N, C-alpha and C positions, 0 to 999 in steps of 0.2 A: 711648816713646809715653806720652801724659798718661794720667793715672789718670782713670777714668771718674767724672763728678760723682755717678753713682749709687751708688758703693761708700762704705759706712759709714766715717765718718772713722777709727774706731779700726781698722778692718780695713786702711784704706790705710796708716794710721800703722804697723802691724805689718808689713805687706808691704814697705814702704820699709826698716824696720829690719833685717828679713831680708836683704834686697838689699844694705844698706850693711855688714852684719856679715860677709856673704862676702867683701867687698872689704877689710875691716879687717886690718891686721897685729896681730893680738893679742899676738904675742911682742914686737912692738916697743913695744905699749903696756905690758907687764910691765917693761920697762926704766924706766918712769916711777915704779917703786916698788921702791927698792933693799932695802927690807925683806923682799921676797920670796926673795931670794937664799939659797939653802941651807935654805929652809922651805917648808912648806906651810901656808898660812893660810886656813882655813876657819872662820874667826871673825869676820868682819866684823859679825855682829850684837852682838858683844861691844865691838868697836872695831876700826876698820880702819886700814891703814897710812897714813901721809901720803903724798901725790904729790908729786913732784918739784916741779910747778908751785906748790903750796902753800907748800912749804918755801923756794923761791927768793923768792916775795913777802915772807915773813916776814922772811927774811935780809936783803933789800934794806931793809925798815924798820929793823930793829935796826941795820945798819950805818949808815944815815942819821943815826939817833939817837945812836949812839956816836960818830961822827965829827963831826957837824955840830950836834948839839944839838937845840933845839926850832925850828930855822929852817924846817924842812919841815911845821909845823903846818898851813898852808893847802893845801899840796900832799896831805898826809894827808886831809884833809877832803874834798877833791876826789874822791880815790880811794875813800873811803868811799861818796860819792854815786854814783859810777860803778858800785860794787858793788850798791848798792841798786837801781839802775835795771836792772843786769844779772840780778839775781835776780828782781826783779819780772817781767821777761820769762819768766823759767822757769816761774813760778807763776802767771801770767795775772791779775796785780794791779797796782794802781798803786803806784809807788815809795813814796808818802806813806803806804802802809799798813804798812810794814815797819820794825820796829825791831831793832837789833842789840843781843843780850844776851850773856851770859856762858855759861848753860846754860838747859836746857830747863825745870828747876824754877824757876828765876827768872821765866821767861814764864809759866809756869801759875799761880803764885801772883799775879802781876799781873792775870792772866785772872779769877782767883777773886775778887780784889778788885773788879774792873770789874762782876762779875756777882753782887755781894754782895745777899744778902736776897731772892734770886728764887725761893727754894723748893726743891723736891727735885731731887736731882742722881742721874743714872742712870750706872753704871760697871761695868766687867766686873771681877769679883774676882780674875782672874789678871793684869789689866792691870799694867803697871809703876808701882811706887810713885809715881813723880813725877805720874803722871796723877790719882791718888786723893787722896794725903795733902793737898794744899793745900785741899781741900774739907772733909776730916775736920778738920783743924787749926782751921778757922774754925766747927767746930760746925754744919756743914750736915747735913742729912738726906740720906744717900747710900743709895740702892739698889743693892744689888749684885747682878749677874746671873752665873750660873754658866756660861752658854755665849752666845756670840754669836747662837745661834739664838733666844733670848729678846728680842732687840732690838726687833723688830716689835711684840711684844705691850706691851713696856713702854713704848714711844714712843706707842702709842695711849692711854695714861693721861695723856698731855699733861704730862711732867715738866718742870721749868724748864730743866735743862741735860742734855745728853748729852756726858759727858767720856770720850774713848776714843783708843786709838792706830789710826792707819791700818792697821798691820800689828802684830799681837801677838807680843810677844818670846819667848813660851814655846812658842808652837804654830806661828807662821807664818801664821796665819789673816789673810788681807786683807778689810778692810772693803769692801763694795759702796758705795762713796761715793755714787754717784748716788742710790741707792735710799735710803739712810739720810739723806742730806740732804734730799730730798724730803719724807720722813716728818717729819722735825724742823721743815721749813717749814709742814707741814700741821698740825701739831700745836702750834706756837708754841714750840718747844723749841731754846733756843740750842745750837750745835754747836761743841764746843772739840775740837780734834784735835792729836794728837801724832804727827807724820810723821817721827820720828827714825828708825825702822825701814823708812823708804820712799824718803826724799828722796835722789837720786843714783843711784837703782836702778828707780824706778817713776815714770813722769811723773804729774805732778800739775798738772792745769789747773784752778785755783779760779774763772776768770771765769763759768762757768755754775752754779757750785755755791753755794747759800745756806749760808753759813756765818759763824761770829762770830770764831773765833780759830784760828791753827794756828801751832805752833811745831815745831822739830826743832833736835836737836843734830847738828852737823856732823861729828863725829869718828867715825861709822861709815860709812855708804855714801856720804858726800859726800867722804870722805879728806881732810878739811880739818884733822884734828887736834883736839884739845881747846880750849876757850875761846870758842867761838862758837855762838850759838844764835839764829837769826833767829825773830821773832815777827811774825806777820800778823794784824792786827786790823782786823776791819770798821770802816771810816772813820766811819759812822753811830753805832756803838757809843760810840765816844770822843766824839762830838759830844753824844750823849745824856747820857752818865756822866761825862764828864770824865776826867782823868788820875788814877788812883788814889794815885800817888807823884809827887812833882815834885823837879827840881833845876834848876840854872842853864839847862840845855839844853832845859828843858821850856817856856820862855817863846817867846811868838810871835815875839819879836825877842831872841834870847838874847845879843847881843852890845850891846845897850843896857845890860845888866847892871843893871837895875832891881831892888832889894832891898826896896822898900817896898810894892810891891803885885803882884798877879797878874794877868798877862795870857797865859794859857797857849795853846800850840799845840793843835790838835786832830788833828795829824799824829801818827804812831805814833813817830816819832824823839824826841818828848817822854817817851817811856817809857824812854829811855837814860838820862836824869837829868843826867848828866856827860858826859865825853869819851867818844867810842866806844871799845869794846874793839878798838883799831887793830890788834895782831898777829893776832887772830882773824878780823878781818873781811879783812885781806889774805890770810890763809891761805884763807878762803872764795873770794876772787877767783881766785887761783890754781886751786883745784879746780874752779870753773865753768869757767874756761878750758878744763880738759882735758875736762870732760863735754861742753861744746859742740863741741869739736873731733872727738869721738868720734860724738856724737849721742845722745839719749836712746833713740831708736828702735833703735839699733844695740846699745846696752847692753842694753835689754830682750830683744831678741832672742838676744843671746850668752848672757844668764844663763837664759833659757828653755831653750836648748840644753844648757848645763850642767847645769840642774836635770834635765831628761830624763835625761841620761848618769848622774847620781848616782841618781835613782830606778830606773832600770833596773839598776844594779849593786847596789843594796839588794835588790831583787825576786829576782835570780839568786841571791843568798845568802841569801834567806830572812829577811832582816833587815826586822823590822816597822817600818812608817812611821805615825808618829802626828800627821802634818800633813796638811792639806787638799790633794787631789790635782786637784781641778777647776780648770781654768784661770783661772776667775774669782775663785777664793777662795786660791788657793795664792800664795806669795811666795818669795824666794831662800832663806828659812828652813825648814829641814827637821829634824824632831825624830824620832830614831830610839831604839828599845828595845834596850838592851844590859844584861847582868847587874848590872854595877856601875859607873854612869855616871862618878862622881868618880874611882875608881880608873882606869877606861879612859881618860879625859881626861888624866890625870896621865901615865899610860904612854905615850900617844901624843905628849904634850908632850916627853917624853924623847927621842922620835925626830924632834924638830921638825916635828910634825904638830898644828896647833893647832885645837881645837874647843872648846865649851863644855859642862860637864855642868849639865843644869837637871832638877830634879825626878827624874823616873825615867827619864831619857834622855839621849842626847846632842844637843846642837843643832849642826847643820851648816849653815854658810851659805856660798853660792858668790857670788861677784861676777865682774865682767868681766874681772878681771886674773888670775882662776884660769884652769886648763886642764885637759885631759884627763889630762895627766901627775900633776897634783895629786891627781885622783880615783884613778887607779891607785895612787898611793902611800899615799893614805889607805886604801883598802881592803886593801892588803898588809899595812899595820901595825895595822889593825883586826882583821883576821881571827882571830889567834891569842887574842883576849880575848873572842872570842864564846862561849866555853864549849862 
């Protein structure tokens, strides 16, 4: 039966996700991640295992290069553009808004240059350093907020830029993107987002969102490994400001190889400067293939189920949770309080159970490739260390 047109889109998306999640063979999905054999990986927020599809795409590239040299250059460029188009569909943007870079820090530095001289920047004091350091390094006036709860008041003062992670790596707090982007638009504030702790596990549709730039590293929830970080930039921003750095592929017609004058593209691919990071792009292509075959709605539903199971297990054992519990603010990252986080994380690693020590707690992150057995093993190994 077709869904009613009166059902809100997000509710319909969640319902379809739950239905597909029930039909998905999650045990088969686990076989796409050989690194999970004999270990419990609850540390995706630190770095996820690479999926088989990503590995095979990279292996194909290196095999071609090793055996046939540079003769596949045009084929590789075609694959890059296909991946750009595929990712654009995931994010709800035009392909020409996407640049492929090596890491998120590189992208955020380019964005800081694009928005140079625009005034005060607002950021969270506990955000990942990649989000804040590019602004500090340029001598910008940065107002640090101690809590996301202060964002509304800070934005009403019309700062020039809000630089923030969509999901906070220390707490798992998930930004209300619709509300915050609307406030930024209302007060003329540029919105710069790091989606490293979101892409691949949380659906992101930028089409209705007023934003200026978004970047994510794909070695966590996207399961594409290190070396690839797409940057999405509002096309009109590039048209207004121009490219902050240039290379031969920044030219409007790069294969004219004109070296005596500048005729620059306003497409985001100009930010790549030279040749694309082929291996990383192809790894991302493979990872997107897997995500698409499962469906983001099913991934979100699966992760929500595992998160509920994790939280129930923590409550039963009286283990305090220091992450948001409300569905609109929580993420797959859960911080828990334990007596000695670093020692506990090390002890769990000796038993092949992997989490992260962060501050005064353990960071536990669940992804779609985890299962109930992983959680049971985690609790079994953790319990003796609770004091």
